[in-house]
Phi, psi and omega in degrees: 000139177228129184244130173252123185259152173232114184058042176067019176234142180304131181239328179210127182235131176249129173244189180290337187234351187206168173246141176241125177199169178275123179299328179231134182303339182274348181291145178272335183253152177267148180247151181269138178224113181294145179302325184292340179270355182267127181282312177196162176229131180225179182239135176241155174212159172197167175250140176275187183298334179268012179066026176272137184275132175236138181231134179236154168267121181258116185248113182259126181264159178288327191260009177208142186285330185273121181284160173269149178240129178237117184289134181248335190287348180252010181293161180294332179274141178304145187299327179297317180291322180300311182297320180293319179295315180297321181300315183283324183286326184267348182301130179084349182260321177222166177282123184251141171236071182262147177287171180290172182295329182274356185300314185299319180295320179295320180297320182291327184266348184298318182295320179299319178297316180297322181298314181291322177297317179295320179295319179296318179296321180296318179297318180296314180297318180298320180297316178297320180295316180300316178297316182295316189278322188256001175230066181290160179292155181284144180289331183302332182292346180257354190279349182300124179064015181264158174272326182199141178218142181201146168291155169217160189302142178223142172239014181269189179280355179293144176290334175198160174233147181217153171230145186225136179257134177231153175291145176253160179295330178285137181295142178063022177234151179232155173256127176251118178252141178248143185229151177240130178280124181227111178049050172084003178225163182265137175239124181291131181260328182176174179211160178208157176263136178225154172297141184299334183294343182257020180301310182293324178298318181299326185256000187289328184085355178282153176265167178302321180297328178293317179294321179296318178298316179296323178296319177300320178293322178295321178296318179299324180268011176065027176262075191289323178297318177297319179299319180297316180298317180296320181290328175295324176294320177299319181285335172297319181283324181226085185299342182249033178271100184295328180295322178295319179294321178297314179292328176295320177299317178298317181296316178298320180297312181293337178273000174095010181245093183290327180297312178293328177298316179293318180299315181294319180294320179291326176296319177300320181288328176295318179292317183225092180299345180258027177273107178297323181295319179293317177301317181295318180297316179294321178301316179296322179293317177295321180299319180294332178268010180062022173268071193292324180294318177296317179299318183301318181299320180288323177295324177297315180296320179300315180291328179290320182284317184230094186276075177239177185301317183299315181294318180294321180294315179300319180294316181295319179296323176294322179292329174297318178296326181271011179057051175240068188295326181293314178295321179298316180299318180298320183282327172297320179298318179296325181295333181290340176295331181266329185217077189287346181253021179283105186292329178296318178293317179300320179296314179299318179296319178302317179294322179291319176298320178300315181298329178273004182064025175267073191292325179296317178295318179300317180298315180298320184289315177295325177297318180297317179298319179295318181292326178293319183222074184292342181281350180273117185299323182298321180295319178295316184295322175297316179296320180294319181297316180293335179290345178291334187234351181225156181285127178221160177274018180300124187259162175299322180299320179294322177295317180295324177297318178299313181298317181294324182286320189246020183299335180264002181254099186298323182299316181289318183290326179295325178289318179298314180293326176300312180296323178297321180290320177298323177298320177300319181293323178294326179276009176065029177262159181290136184239001188300308181296322179297319179294319179298315180295320179301317182292323178295317184289326191239012179302131180091354177269149179278132176257113181248093182205147177260132180256004182300319185292313182292326178289324178295322175296317183297317181296326183267356185286166180269010179294154178282172187297322180295317179297316178297321182297315181296320179292320181295327177298317179294313179298320179299327177300315182288324177296317179298317177300316182297315181294318180296319178298312182297323179293318181288335183243031186302316183293316183288339181275347182290000000 
C-alpha cells in the first residue's frame, strides 16, 4: 500500500488491486476503484490566472465516459517524486499515458519563455508605436504644386492627418486629397472635387453650426450678404441641414430676394417635412403675396408640429385675415399658455372678446395688458374705452397719472379726451361745449382710432333709440373729423 497525503490527510491510496480517492473533491469519503475497471490513467496540466501550475491525474473508467480528476500538484510530497512513484507503482497494472521524465521541467520553464517572448514583442510593438505616433511625416512633403495644405485633427490610428488642395482641369473646381501618416510617410486615403469658392471653408476647421451661429449674428447686424455667404459654407459642410436652409431663406428675404427666399425655405421643408420653422417661413412669404389660403395651411402645420406661442400667434393673425374670428380667438388664447404677458396678444384678444360682446372678458384682458405695460398709452386707452361700457377697477388716480405722463403729447391726449366725451354722452350728459373745446384744442391733429367696437356695443345695447341717437351723434362727430383729416392729408398718408 502507498499513501499520498494532502495537508497530512490521505488523498490518494494505491494497493495491489485498487485505487482509493474521492470521486468529487467535496466528498468526505474516499471510494475504491479496482484496477481492472480502469481504462487508462494520464496526466493533465494548466496555468491559472496568476500563472500558477496545476497538475491532475486523469482516471478514465471503462463503464463511464467522464474521467475522474485527482489533483497532484498540491500534495505534501514534491510533484517530481509523486510522478516518479506513480509511474513505478502503476506500471503493469493499468494502461498509462504519462509524459516523459523531462516533461515537468519543460512545463515549468515554458511559461517563462512565453513571458520573455511576450515582453520582447511588447517592447517591439511599443517602439513601433512611439515612432509612428511621435514622429509623423512632415507637411512640406505634400506642398509641391498645391494651393493649400494643412494638418487636421485625427482620432484614428494615423500618426497625423492632412488635406491638400490642388487645381483641377475643370474651371472653378479643386481636388482635395486626404492623407494618413503611417510610420513617417504619407498614405493617400481619398480625394474629392469641390467648388473653388469653398477652399477656405474646407480648411477653416469650423463646423456647420459655427457658420450658422455667425450668420445669425450677421442678420442681427443687418449684414445679409455676409449671412448668405456664411450659410452657403454651412450647407457645403452639411448639405441636408434644414435649419441652415431656413435661415438662408430669411437672409434672402431680408436682402430683397423673395424668390430665393421661397426656394431656400421649400428646400428646408423637403429635407425636413416636420420643420415648424420652414412651414412658418413659407407661410409668411405666401401671406405677403396675399396667397392667404396657402399661407394658412403652412401656419396650421407649423402650430401642429411646434405648439408654441409664436406658432399660435402667426396662425391666429392669419385667421383674422381670413375672417375666422372664433378660431383666431382660440389660438390667441392658447398662445397665452406659453407667453401670458404678450401685450400684443392680449390686445387682439380684448378686441375679439369685444366683437363677441363678452365685455367682462374684454375688460379683464385690456386690464392685464395695461398692468403688464402701464407706460404704453395704447394699453391705457383700450382699457379706458372698455371702462365706458363695462365695470373695471380703473381708478381716478390711474387716469390722472396718464394725463400727467402724456399732457404734452397731443395725439395721446386728443384720444383720451375723445373717449371722455363719448363717456359723457353714454352718461346722458351734455357734450356740446366739450366737443367745441376738443375741436379748438386738437384741430389739425390726426385722430387714429377705430370706432367699430364702440358702435358694435351701441347697436347691441338695450338703450332706447333716442339714447342711441345721441351717442351716435357724438361718435359721428369724431368719425367726421377723422374722415375730413384723412381727405385733406390723403397724399401725405399714402
